[in-house]
Structure formats: structure tokens, C-alpha cells
ROMI-679969 format. One record per atom (N, C-alpha, C, CB): x, y, z; residue in one letter. Coordinates in steps of 0.2 Angstrom, whole numbers, plus 5000, padded with zeros to 4 digits. Glycine has a CB too. Example, Ala and Ser with C-alpha at 12.3 -4.5 7.8 and 13.67 -1.06 7.14 Angstrom:
REM ROMI-679969
506649725039A;506249785039A;506649845039A;505749785045A;506449895035S;506849955036S;506450005039S;507049975029S;
***
This chain:
REM ROMI-679969
423541935263M;424141895266M;423841845271M;424641935268M;424241795272G;424141745277G;424241765284G;424441685275G;424041715288N;424141735295N;424841745296N;423841685299N;425041795301H;425741805304H;425741775311H;425941875304H;425641705311D;425541675318D;426141645320D;424941635318D;426641635316A;427241605318A;427641645323A;427741585312A;428041625327P;428441665332P;428841715328P;428741625337P;428741775329R;429241825326R;429841835331R;428941895325R;430341875329H;430841885334H;430641915340H;431441935330H;430841885346L;430541905352L;430941965355L;430641845357L;430442015356S;430742075359S;430942065366S;430242135359S;431442105369S;431642095375S;431142125380S;432342135376S;430642155378T;430142175382T;429842115386T;429542215379T;429742065382A;429442005385A;430041965388A;429041965380A;430641975386L;431141935388L;431241935396L;431841955385L;431141995398C;431142005406C;430741955409C;431042075408C;430141945406F;429741895410F;429941825408F;428941905407F;430141815402L;430341745400L;430941715404L;430541745392L;431441765405V;431941735409V;431741715416V;432541795409V;431341745419C;431241725426C;430741665426C;430941785430C;430241665421L;429741615421L;430041545418L;429241635416L;430641555415S;430941495412S;431441465417S;431241505405S;431541495422C;432041465427C;431741405430C;432141515433C;432141355432R;431941295435R;431441305441R;432541245436R;431741345446A;431341355452A;431241435452A;431741335458A;430641455451W;430641535450W;430041565455W;430441545443W;430241625457D;429741665460D;429841735457D;429741665468D;429341775456V;429441835453V;429041885458V;429141845446V;429341945460A;428941995463A;429042055461A;429141985471A;428542095459L;428642165457L;428442205463L;428142185451L;428842235467V;428742265473V;428642335472V;429342255478V;428042365474G;427942435473G;428442485477G;427242455475G;428542535473C;429042585476C;428742655474C;429742575475C;429042705476C;428842775475C;429042805469C;429042825481C;429542785465G;429742815459G;429342795453G;430442805458G;429542815447P;429142795441P;429242725439P;429342845436P;429642695442Y;429742625441Y;429742575447Y;430442615438Y;429642515446Q;429642465451Q;430242425451Q;429042425452Q;430442385456R;430942335456R;430742265455R;431342345463R;431042235450L;430842165448L;431342125451L;430742155441L;431142085456A;431642045460A;431541975457A;431542045467A;432041945455L;432041875452L;432341825458L;432341865445L;432041775460R;432341735465R;432241665462R;432041735472R;432841635460G;432741565457G;433341525459G;432741565450G;433341475464G;433841445467G;434341495471G;434241405461G;434941495469S;435441535472S;435441605469S;436141505473S;435141615463A;435241675459A;434741725462A;435141655452A;435041785462R;434641845464R;434841905460R;434741855472R;434341935457R;434541995453R;433942045453R;434641975445R;434142105453N;433642155453N;433642195446N;433742205459N;433042215444F;432942255438F;432442305439F;432842215432F;432542375438S;432042425438S;431642415431S;432342495439S;431042405432L;430642395426L;430042445425L;430442325426L;429542435429L;428942475428L;428542495434L;428542435423L;428142535433S;427642555438S;427042515439S;427542635438S;426742505444G;426142465445G;426042445452G;426242405440G;425542405453S;425342375459S;425842315461S;424642355459S;425742295467R;426142245469R;425942175466R;426142235477R;426442145463L;426342085459L;426742025462L;426442095452L;426441965463Y;426841905465Y;426541845461Y;426741895473Y;427041815458I;426841755454I;427241695458I;427041755447I;426841645460G;427241595464G;427341535459G;426741565469G;427841495460G;428041445456G;427641385458G;428741425457G;427841325454A;427441265456A;426741265454A;427641235463A;426541305450G;425841305448G;425341345453G;425541235447G;425641375458N;425241415463N;425141485461N;425541405470N;424541505460A;424441575458A;424141615464A;424041585451A;424241675464S;423941715470S;423241735468S;424341785471S;422841755473G;422141775472G;422141825466G;421841795478G;422541875466I;422541925461I;422541905454I;423141975462I;422941855453W;423041825446W;422441775445W;423641795446W;422141745450Q;421641695448Q;420941725447Q;421641645454Q;420841785449Q;420241815448Q;420041825441Q;420141885452Q;419441805439R;419241815432R;418841875432R;418941755429R;418841925427V;418441985427V;417941975421V;418942045425V;417341985423C;416741985419C;416442055418C;416241935421C;416242075412V;415942145411V;415342135407V;416442195408V;414842175408S;414242175404S;414342225398S;413642205408S;413942215393Q;414042265387Q;413942335389Q;413542235382Q;413442345393A;413242415395A;413842445399A;412642415400A;414242405403G;414742425407G;415442435403G;414942385412G;415442425397V;416042435393V;416042505390V;416142385387V;416542545392S;416642615390S;417242625385S;416642665395S;417742575386E;418342575382E;418642505381E;418842625386E;418842495375V;419142435373V;419842445370V;418742385368V;420342415373V;421042425370V;421242365366V;421542455375V;421442375360L;421742315356L;422542325356L;421442315349L;422842275358L;423642285359L;423942235354L;423842265366L;424442265350I;424742225345I;425442255344I;424342215338I;425942215341R;426642235340R;426642295335R;427042175338R;426342285329S;426342335324S;425742335320S;427042335320S;425742375315L;425142375310L;425442365303L;424742445310L;425942325303E;426242305296E;425742255293E;426942275296E;425742235287I;425242195284I;425442125287I;425342195276I;424842095289G;424842025291G;424142005293G;425342015298G;424041935294G;423441905295G;423141935302G;423441835295G;423441925307A;423241955313A;423142025313A;423741935319A;423542065310E;423442135310E;422842155306E;424142165307E;422742125300R;422142145296R;421542125300R;422142105290R;421542065304Q;420942055308Q;420842105313Q;420941985311Q;421342125316L;421242185321L;420942245318L;421942195324L;421142265312V;420942325309V;420142315308V;421242335303V;419942255305A;419242235304A;418842245310A;419242175300A;419142215315L;418742215322L;418642285324L;419042175327L;419242325324A;419142395327A;418742435323A;419842425327A;418742425316V;418242465312V;417542445313V;418442455305V;417442385314G;416742355316G;416442375322G;416742275315G;416942375327L;416742405334L;416542475334L;417242385339L;416942515330R;416842585330R;416142595327R;417442615326R;416042555322A;415342565318A;414742555323A;415342525312A;414942515328R;414442505334R;414442555339R;414542435337R;414842605338R;414942665343R;415242635349R;414242685345R;415642585349V;416142565354V;416742605354V;416242485354V;416942635360N;417542665361N;418142615361N;417542715368N;418442615355V;418942565354V;419642605352V;418742515348V;420142575355R;420842615353R;421342555352R;421042655360R;421842575348V;422342525346V;423042555349V;422342515339V;423342505353L;424042525355L;424542475352L;424042515363L;425042505349T;425542465346T;426242475349T;425542485338T;426642425348F;427342435351F;427742495347F;427742375351F;427642485340Y;428042525335Y;427542575331Y;428442485331Y;427842625329P;427442675325P;427342655318P;427742745326P;426842685315G;426742675308G;426442615306G;427342685304G;426542585300G;426242525298G;425842535292G;425942485303G;425842495287A;425442495281A;424642505282A;425542445276A;424442475288L;423742465289L;423442525294L;423542405293L;423942565296A;423742625301A;423242675297A;424342665303A;423242685291G;422842725287G;422142705287G;423042735280G;421942635287E;421342615287E;420942635294E;421242535286E;421342625299L;421042645306L;420942715306L;421542625311L;421442755304A;421342825304A;420642855300A;421942865301A;420542815294A;420042835290A;419342815294A;420042795283A;419342765298A;418742745301A;418642785308A;418742675303A;419142825310G;419142865316G;419342825322G;418442885317G;419742775321V;419942735327V;420642765329V;420042655325V;420642785336P;421242815338P;421842755338P;421142845345P;422442775336V;422942735336V;423542765340V;423242705329V;423842735345E;424442765349E;424942715349E;424242775356E;425542735347D;426142695347D;426542705354D;426642695341D;426842655357L;427142665363L;427842685363L;427042595367L;428042695357G;428742725356G;429342675357G;428842785360G;429142615356K;429742565357K;430242575352K;429442495356K;430842585354T;431442605350T;431842555347T;431842655353T;431742495349G;432142435347G;432042375351G;432842455346G;432342325349R;432242255353R;432442265360R;432742205349R;432942305362W;433142305369W;432842365373W;433842305369W;432342395370D;432042445374D;431442415378D;431742505369D;431642395384A;431242355388A;430942395394A;431542295391A;431342415398A;431042445405A;430642505403A;431642465409A;430842555399G;430442615397G;429842595394G;430842655393G;429842545389F;429242525385F;428742495390F;429442475380F;428942455395L;428442425400L;428142485404L;428842375404L;428542525406A;428342585410A;427742625406A;428842625412A;427942635400R;427442675396R;426842635395R;427742695389R;426842575394L;426242535393L;425842535399L;426442455391L;426142525405V;425742525411V;425442595413V;426142505417V;425842645412R;425542715413R;424942725408R;426142765412R;425042705402R;424442725397R;423842685399R;424742705390R;423942625400L;423342585402L;423042605409L;423542515403L;423442635413R;423142665419R;422742725418R;423642675425R;423042765413A;422642825411A;422042815408A;423142865407A;422042765403L;421442745399L;420942705404L;421642705393L;421142665408R;420742615412R;420242585408R;420442655418R;420442545403P;419942515399P;419642455403P;420242485392P;418942435401Q;418642385404Q;418942315401Q;417842385403Q;419142325394V;419342265391V;420042275387V;418842235386V;420542235388L;421142235385L;421142165380L;421742235389L;421142175374Y;421242115369Y;421842125366Y;420642115364Y;422242075367S;422942065364S;423042015359S;423442055370S;423442025354F;423541985348F;424241955348F;423342015342F;424341895348L;424941855347L;425441855353L;425441895341L;425841805353P;426141785360P;426441845364P;426741735358P;426941885361V;427241935366V;426741985369V;427741975362V;426242005365S;425742045367S;425242015372S;425242075361S;425141945371N;424741905376N;425141905383N;424641835374N;425741895383V;426141885389V;426141955393V;426941875387V;426242015389L;426142075392L;425542095395L;426342125387L;424942075391A;424342085393A;424142045400A;423742065388A;424441985401A;424341945407A;424641985413A;424541875406A;425242015411S;425642045416S;425342105419S;426342055414S;424842135415M;424542195417M;423942185422M;424242235411M;423742125424R;423242105428R;423242135435R;423142035428R;423842125438P;423942155445P;423842235445P;424542135448P;424042265440A;424042335440A;423342365439A;424542365435A;422942325435L;422242345433L;421842285434L;422242365425L;421642275440R;421242215443R;420542215440R;421242215450R;420242265438D;419542265435D;419542265428D;419142325437D;420142255425M;420142255417M;420142175415M;420842285415M;419642165410R;419542095407R;420142085402R;418842085404R;420542035403V;421042025398V;420841965393V;421642005402V;420841975387V;420641925382V;421241925377V;420041955378V;421441855376W;422041845372W;421741825365W;422441785375W;422141845360G;422041815353G;422641775351G;421941875348G;422441705350V;423041665347V;422841635340V;423041605352V;423241635336R;423141625329R;423441555326R;423341685325R;423941535329A;424241475325A;423941405327A;425041475327A;424241355323S;424041285325S;424641245324S;423441265321S;424741185327N;425241135326N;425941165323N;425041085320N;426141215327M;426841245326M;427441205326M;426941305330M;427841205322D;428441165322D;429041215325D;428741135315D;429041225331L;429541275334L;430241255333L;429341275342L;430441195331D;431141175330D;431341215324D;431141105329D;430941245320R;431141285314R;431341355316R;430641285309R;431241375323Y;431341445325Y;431841445330Y;430641475327Y;432041505332D;432541515337D;432341495344D;432841595337D;432841485349P;432641465356P;432141515359P;433241455360P;432241575358L;431841625362L;431141615360L;432041695361L;431041595354S;430341585351S;430041525355S;430241575344S;430441475356R;430141415360R;430041435367R;430641365359R;430441475370V;430341505377V;429641545377V;430941545379V;429541585372A;428941625372A;428341585372A;429041675366A;428341535368A;427741485367A;427641455374A;427841435362A;428241435377W;428141395384W;427841445389W;428841375386W;428041505389V;427841555394V;427141575392V;428241625394V;426941585386E;426241595384E;425741545387E;426141605377E;425941485386A;425541425389A;425541435396A;425841355386A;426041445399R;426041445407R;425641505409R;426741455409R;425641555406L;425241615408L;424441615406L;425541685406L;424341565402S;423641565398S;423041565403S;423641505394S;423241535409R;422641525414R;422441595417R;422841485420R;422941645416F;422741715419F;422341755414F;423441745420F;422241735408A;421741765403A;421041755405A;421941745396A;420641805405D;419941785406D;419541755400D;419541855407D;419841765394A;419541725388A;420141725383A;418941755386A;420041675379I;420541665374I;420141645367I;421041605375I;420341685362I;420041685356I;420541655351I;419741755353I;420341595348T;420741575342T;420341575336T;420941495344T;420641575330N;420241585324N;420141515320N;420641635320N;420341465323S;420241395320S;420141345325S;420841385315S;419741285323Q;419641225327Q;420341195328Q;419141185324Q;420741195323A;421441165323A;421841205328A;421741165317A;421741265329G;422141305334G;421841295341G;422041385332G;421241285341R;420941265348R;421241205351R;420241265348R;421241155346E;421541085348E;422241095350E;421441035343E;422641125346Y;423341135347Y;423541165353Y;423641175341Y;423141225355H;423341265361H;423141225367H;422941325361H;422541185367I;422441135373I;422941085374I;421741105371I;423241065369Q;423841015369Q;424441045373Q;424040985363Q;424441115371Q;425041155374Q;424941175382Q;425241215370Q;424341155384G;424141175391G;423741235392G;424841185395G;423441265387F;422941315388F;422341285391F;422841355381F;421941325395P;421341305398P;420741295393P;421141345404P;420541235392S;420041225386S;419341265387S;419841155386S;419241275394E;418541305395E;418541375393E;418341295402E;419141405392R;419141475391R;419341495383R;419741515395R;419341445379I;419541455372I;418941455368I;420041395370I;418841505365Q;418241515360Q;418541515353Q;417841575362Q;418241485348V;418341485341V;417941535338V;418341415338V;418241585335I;417941635331I;418341645325I;417841705335I;418041625319E;418441625313E;418541695310E;418041585307E;419041705307N;419141775304N;418641795300N;419841765299N;418541855299G;418041885295G;418341915289G;417641945299G;418041905283I;418241935277I;417741985274I;418341875271I;418042045272D;417742095270D;417542085262D;418142165270D;416942055261T;416842035254T;416642095250T;416241995254T;416542155253K;416442215249K;417142245246K;416142275253K;417642235250R;418342245247R;418542195243R;418742265253R;418542135245F;418842075242F;418342045237F;419042025247F;418242075231G;417842045226G;418242045219G;417242085225G;417942015214F;418342005208F;418342075205F;417941965203F;419042095203D;419142165200D;419442155193D;419642205204D;418942155188R;419142145181R;419742195178R;418542145176R;419642255180A;420142305177A;420742295181A;419842375179A;420742275188G;421342265191G;421742205189G;421242255199G;421342155186R;421642085184R;422042105177R;421042035182R;421742145173V;422042165167V;422742205168V;421542205162V;422642255173R;423242295175R;423842255178R;423042345179R;423642215182V;424142175186V;424542125181V;423942135192V;424142085177R;424342035173R;424842075167R;423841995169R;424642135165A;425042165161A;425742185164A;424642235158A;425642215170E;426242235174E;426742175175E;426042255181E;426442115175W;426942055176W;427042015170W;426542005181W;426842045164G;426942005158G;426641945157G;427641995157G;425941935160I;425641875159I;425041885154I;425241855166I;425041835149S;424641845143S;423941815145S;424941805137S;423441825141D;422741805142D;422741725142D;422241835137D;423241695138D;423241625137D;423541585143D;423541605131D;424041625146D;424341595152D;423941585158D;424941645154D;424041535161I;423641515167I;424141525173I;423441435168I;423941585177L;424341605183L;424141575189L;424341685183L;424641545193I;424541515199I;424841555204I;424741435199I;424541575209G;424841625214G;424841605221G;424541695213G;425341615225V;425341605232V;425441675235V;425841555234V;425041695240T;425241755244T;425341735251T;424541805244T;425941745253A;426241725260A;426841765262A;426341645259A;426941765268R;427541785271R;428041735269R;427541805279R;428641755268L;429241705266L;429441685273L;429841745262L;429141625275D;429341595281D;429241515281D;428741625287D;429641485285P;429641405284P;428941375284P;430041375289P;428541405289M;427841375290M;427441375283M;427441415295M;427541425279K;427141435273K;427241385267K;427241505270K;427741335268G;427841285264G;428041305256G;427241245263G;428441355256L;428541385249L;429041335245L;428841455249L;429441305249E;429841255245E;429441195242E;430341215251E;428841175245T;428441135242T;428041165236T;427941105247T;427941225236F;427541265231F;428041265225F;427341335233F;428741285226I;429141285221I;429241215217I;429841315223I;429341165221E;429441095219E;428841075214E;429541045224E;428241095217A;427541075213A;427541125207A;426941095218A;427741185207A;427741225201A;428241195196A;428041295203A;428841165198A;429241135193A;428941075190A;429941125196A;428641035194K;428340975191K;427740995187K;428040925197K;427341035189A;426741055185A;426941085178A;426241095189A;427441125178S;427641165172S;427941115167S;428141215174S;428141065169R;428441015164R;427840975160R;428840955167R;427240975163E;426640945160E;426240995156E;426240915166E;426241065158N;425841115155N;426241175154N;425141125159N;426441185148H;426941245147H;426641315147H;427241235140H;425941315148M;425541375149M;425541405156M;424841375146M;425741365161L;425741385168L;426241435170L;425841325172L;426041485173R;426541535176R;426441535184R;426441605173R;426941555187F;426841555195F;427041625198F;427241505198F;426741645203V;426941705206V;426941695214V;426541765204V;427441725217C;427441725225C;427341805227C;428041695228C;426841815231V;426741885233V;426841885241V;425941915232V;427341925243G;427541925250G;428241935251G;427341865253G;428441955257E;429141965258E;429341925265E;429342045259E;429941925266G;430141895273G;430941905274G;430041815272G;431141865279E;431841875281E;432341865275E;432041825286E;432741915274P;433141915267P;433541845266P;433641965267P;433841815271G;434241755271G;433841705268G;434541735277G;433241695271Y;432741645269Y;432541655262Y;432141635274Y;432341715260A;432141735254A;432641715248A;431941815253A;433241725250Y;433841715245Y;433841635244Y;434541735248Y;433741595249L;433741525248L;433141505244L;433641485255L;432541535244L;432041515240L;432141535233L;431341555243L;432441595232R;432541615225R;433041565222R;432841685225R;433541545226K;434041505223K;433741435221K;434541485229K;433241415225K;432841355224K;432441355217K;432341335229K;432141415216V;431841425210V;432341425204V;431441495210V;432841445204G;433341445199G;433641375198G;433941485201G;433741335203K;433941265202K;433341225199K;434141235209K;432741245200A;432141205198A;432041215190A;431541225201A;432441265187G;432441285180G;431741315178G;432441225176G;431441355183L;430841385182L;430941455178L;430441405188L;431541485179G;431641545176G;431141595176G;431841525168G;430941625170K;430441675169K;429741655171K;430441705163K;429641585172R;428941565173R;428741575180R;428941485172R;429241595184F;429141605192F;429341685193F;429541555196F;428841715196L;428941785198L;428941805205L;428341835194L;429341845207W;429341875214W;429041945214W;430041865218W;428441945217A;428042015217A;428142055223A;427342005216A;428442035228G;428542075235G;427842085238G;428842135233G;427842135242T;427242155246T;426842195241T;427342185253T;426142185241R;425742225237R;425142255242R;425442185231R;424942315240Q;424342345243Q;423742335240Q;424442425244Q;423742315233D;423142315229D;422942235229D;423242335222D;422842205235M;422742135235M;422042115231M;422642115242M;421542145231P;420942125227P;421142115219P;420342165228P;421542165217A;421742165210A;422242105209A;422042225208A;422642095214V;423142035214V;422841975213V;423642045220V;422341955218F;421941895218F;421641885211F;421441895224F;421341945209S;420941935203S;421341925197S;420542005201S;422041935197A;422541925192A;422641845192A;423141965193A;422541815197F;422741735197F;422141705194F;422741715205F;422341645191D;421841595189D;421641545194D;422041565182D;422241525197I;422141485203I;422541505209I;422441405201I;422341505215A;422641535221A;422841475225A;422241585225A;423441475228S;423641415232S;423841435239S;424241385228S;423841395243S;424141395250S;424541325251S;423641405256S;425141335252S;425541275252S;425841265259S;426141275247S;425541295264S;425841285271S;425941215274S;425341325276S;426541215277S;426741155280S;426541135287S;427541145280S;426441195291F;426241185298F;426041255300F;426741155302F;425741265306G;425641325309G;425041365307G;426241365308G;424741345302E;424141385299E;423541385304E;424041375292E;423241435305G;422541425309G;422041435304G;422541485314G;421841505303F;421341515298F;421741565293F;420741555301F;421741535287S;422141575281S;421741635278S;422341525276S;421941695280N;421641755277N;421741745269N;421841815279N;422341725267A;422441725260A;421941685256A;423141705259A;421841625259V;421441575255V;420641605255V;421341505259V;420441635261A;419741655261A;419641725257A;419541675268A;420141765257E;420141825252E;420141805245E;420741875254E;420541755243A;420541735236A;419941705234A;421141685235A;419641665238M;418941645237M;418441695236M;418741595242M;418441745240S;418041805240S;418141845233S;418141855246S;418741835231C;418841865224C;418641815218C;419541885223C;418341765220E;418041715215E;418641675212E;417641745210E;419141665216R;419741625213R;419641545215R;420341645215R;419841505211V;419841435212V;420441425216V;419941385206V;420441385222V;421041375226V;421241305227V;420841405233V;421841295228V;422141235230V;422541245237V;422641205225V;422441205242V;422741215248V;422941145251V;422241245253V;423441155256T;423741095259T;423241085265T;424441105261T;423241025268D;422741015273D;423141035280D;422540935273D;423141095281V;423441125287V;423041175291V;424141155286V;422941165297G;422441215301G;421741195298G;422641285299G;421441255297D;420741245295D;420641255288D;420241295299D;421141255284S;421141265277S;420541225273S;421741265273S;420541165275A;420041115271A;419341135273A;420241045273A;419241155279R;418641185282R;418441245278R;418641195289R;418841295277I;418741355273I;418541335266I;419341405273I;418941295263V;418741275256V;418141245254V;419341245253V;418041195259G;417441145258G;417441115251G;416741195258G;416941115247D;416941085240D;417041135235D;416241045239D;417441185236C;417541245231C;418241245229C;417341305234C;418641195230G;419341185228G;419641125229G;419741245231G;420241115229R;420641055231R;421041055237R;421041035225R;421041005241V;421440995247V;421940935246V;420940985253V;422540955247V;423040905246V;423440895253V;423540915240V;423840845254P;424240835260P;424840885260P;424540765261P;424940905266A;425540955267A;426240925265A;425640975275A;426640965263R;427340945261R;427340885255R;427740915267R;426840885251D;426740835246D;426740875239D;426140785247D;427340885236A;427440925230A;427040885224A;428140935229A;427040825224A;426740785218A;426040795219A;426940715219A;425740795224A;424940805225A;424740875223A;424740785232A;425140915226L;425040995224L;425141005217L;425541035228L;425640975213A;425740985206A;425140955202A;426340955204A;424940895204L;424340865201L;423740905202L;424240795204L;423540935207A;423040975208A;423041035204A;422941005216A;423641065203F;423741125198F;423541105191F;424441145199F;423841045189I;423741025182I;422941005181I;424140955181I;422640975186Q;421940965185Q;421441025185Q;421640915191Q;421641075189L;421241135189L;421341175183L;421341175195L;422041175180A;422141215174A;421841185168A;422941215173A;421641115169A;421341085163A;420641095162A;421441005164A;420341125168L;419641145167L;419541195162L;419341165174L;418941195160S;418741255155S;418741315159S;418141235151S;418841375156K;418741435159K;418041445162K;418841495154K;417541425159E;416841425162E;416741385168E;416341405157E;417041325169K;417041285175K;417441325180K;417341215173K;418041355179R;418341385184R;417941445187R;419041405182R;417641485182V;417241545184V;416641515189V;416941575178V;416341465187A;415741435191A;416041415198A;415441385187A;416641385198L;416841365204L;417041425209L;417441315203L;417341475205G;417541535209G;416941565212G;417941585205G;416341575208A;415741605211A;415541565217A;415241605205A;415541495217R;415341465223R;415741475229R;415341385221R;416441485227A;416841495233A;416741565236A;417641505230A;416541615232R;416341685235R;415741675239R;416241735230R;415241635237S;414641625241S;414741595247S;414141585237S;415241545247R;415341515254R;415641565259R;415841455252R;416141605256I;416441655261I;415941705264I;417041685257I;415541725259A;415041775261A;414541745267A;414641805255A;414341685266S;413841655270S;414141625277S;413541595267S;414841615277K;415141575283K;415641625287K;415341515281K;415941665283F;416541705286F;416541775285F;417141675283F;415941805286S;415841875285S;416241915291S;415141895285S;416341985290V;416642025295V;416142035300V;416842095292V;415542045298E;414942055303E;414842005308E;414342075299E;414941945306R;414841885310R;415441885315R;414841815306R;416041895313M;416641895317M;416641955322M;417241905313M;416342015320V;416342065325V;415842055331V;416142135322V;415242025328E;414642005333E;414941955338E;414041985329E;415241905336R;415441855340R;416041875345R;415641785336R;416441915342T;417041945346T;416741985352T;417541975342T;416242025350W;415942075355W;415642035361W;415442125352W;415341985359D;415041935364D;415541915369D;414641885361D;416141895367V;416641865371V;416941925375V;417141825367V;417041975372L;417442035376L;416942055381L;417542095371L;416342055381T;415842075386T;415542025390T;415342125383T;415741965389R;415441905393R;415541915401R;415741845391R;
***
């Protein structure tokens, strides 16, 4: 699946910080006290409110760009001095960032690094992979969107008990929380993982826009920031992130797992009712505005009028209301049984192998598309929109078209479908070689370890 870098619904855990940080004139003080919680005092203009939130050391964030010494200190650690690394993420449900966290954790474990994963919520489809690799996973028992004070207290207490040398967080809310831990754990190196590029925040709710603003404001408190694309680096610098702390480390693809699966291809195509003569064009993506699925549907309608052997499938799920609109668009386009909705799948190598052509139709926000690279690793021919680093991933092993251009996308579908089977197989083999040489898991783990221990 592709990256899940679009702002998700914002938990109130971060909202406590967002409200105070988004005030026009703001000061925040977490004042130590003797109980299990601390008092969070918000002072902005004439407004004064107190909230009991979490235990920890005294923390003061000054407004007007002035940071205290505690927050300005950068922490450096040597590789020999790292005895514990904690990875922090909202959940272990299927997503691009989540899958990269799993690959990193497993890779670090193989290097005999003591790595542990903390999640907001329990369970998740990817939890089993970590358990199989012997990576400890702990959920912080968040009970819902408005479970804020208790959740923050549990996070601080657990980090104090573990005392990791490195805390590596993934995605905006986790990044905000990681930065807020600095005063309580001054010797802990904080590393952020940012995944998106050129986000169109107008397509999301106001709290998502506030979250992005706050993340940019707090970015100077991270010791290092890892982004998975050159496009992401440029975008975050434009948003105010410190350029000198941003390191590009592309996602790593497990080519042992993601390879052509002939038996899986036969099984999945039979399940979907796809004949050997049909040419199946697939997109694997969360149903989200950033993924450009409206463009994919329009292109499918145009291409199918030119080639009646084309079939289309969308693998992924999303917000029900938006999913309903997409399904309605497919009906209006007259695609009927030519277009399948497959939902979320666990057998992705078989799914990619079932495709003849894999597509990414993203309109904005894409950093490094796992879906594109994984499909290439499975020897699939790809067509992508020129968003994020997709063109850089594909190189000369597929087609790149402008974003939101359904006509150009349809033409690329038609042209690749017109290639002989032998030419598509040869192009797919080149695609796999490119992924293996440039975007391996081993390379990602090695480069990430260097940044974590710098």
C-alpha cells in the first residue's frame, strides 16, 4: 500500500498542545508537582486555563520564536552508547509508514539492537510481523480520540521507565508528542519521521492544518528529521523545517517478500474473474483525496473505450463517505463489471503479481510510494503521476504522466497494454533490478542507524 502520510484525524492527545501553540500570543508551562500529573497552564492574552495532564520535568516554551535552553539542546549519541531505541507510531494497521517502521524494527533487531515499538492503540495487521521477529510491542491503551490526559501520562511514565537513548517517531501527531518529551528526558535523542510532500491541506479538516502548523513550529526541537523523498525534503523546508537537520532516506523494499508469485497470480485473477486474455490495471491505495482515484477512474473510462480487454481494480479502503463517492463515480463512468473494488488485502505479492500494469494516480502529498516500488519488485510494469519521488523511483522502467491528467494517464494505459507480453515481462524484470539495487531494506536500515546514532 502507499504511503499513509496525509493528515489523519487528529487525536485530542495532540490537541492539548495544538490549542495552546496555535494561540496568537502563547506561553506554555508544564509546572512540576507531587502527584501523578502536572498542571498545564496556558497563558495567551487575557485567557487563562489550567489542565491536569501529565507527569514530567518542568517545561517552558516561550513564544515569539524564543526557546529555552532545555529545548534548544541537541542530543548526540554514539552507536556504542545506544542500549535502547523506541519507535513511536499511532497504530500498526496497514500503511506505508507503518510498513517501513516494521522493516526498520526487524532490521535493527537483526543487528542485535534493543528496539521496541510503542503504539497509541492495540493490535493492528502488522503486529504479527514484529512478534515473529522478536520485537517487543507495547500499546499505550488509548481508548479513543478524547483520551488525552491519561494517555500522555502513560507515555511519559513508560519512556521514563525505559529511558531510551533514541526516540524515533513517525507522522505528525507522534512527532509533536516526541518533541514534547524532551524536557522530561533530556538525554534522549529525538528523531522525527516525515513522509509527505506538497500536501493540499485545504482538502482536510481544520485540525489537520493546525497539526501541520504545530509540527513545523516544533521541528527545531528534533535532533534529526528523516524524510523518505527529495520532494518531501523540499516541501518541509518550505514549511519552516530546519534544512540542516533533514536527511533523505528512501524507503526500503523487501525484495525477498515482494517478488513475482506465479501461483498467487493465477489464484487472485481467478478470484476476481479475470481471464488470461484480460489486461488488468491495478491501483493499491488508501481511499483518500491525495491518491487521485478520481483521475484513475476517469482514465479507466477513457482507456476502456479504446481497448475492451482492459479491466481495473482498486485495492484499499478508506473513509466510508469518500468511498461511496468513488463508487458512484465508477457507476456514472459506465465501467460496470470492468472495475473491481478489492478492499484491503494481506497477500500483496500475489495481488501485485495478478496485475499486468500497476498504477499510482496520486494528485499530491506522495513522498516515496511503497505501492509503486513493491509492484516494481514484483516485476510489474508501472504508470505513475509525477508527484513526490515517483518519477525518480520508476526511472526508465515505466511511464510518468502529469498529476490530475486523466487523458495522459489513459494514453499510458493504452500504450503499455499494446506492448507484447514479452516486452512487458522484460520491462518488469528491469523494474525489479532497479528496486533491488537502489531501494533495498538493508540500505534503508544502515542509513537510518547512522542517523539515529549520529
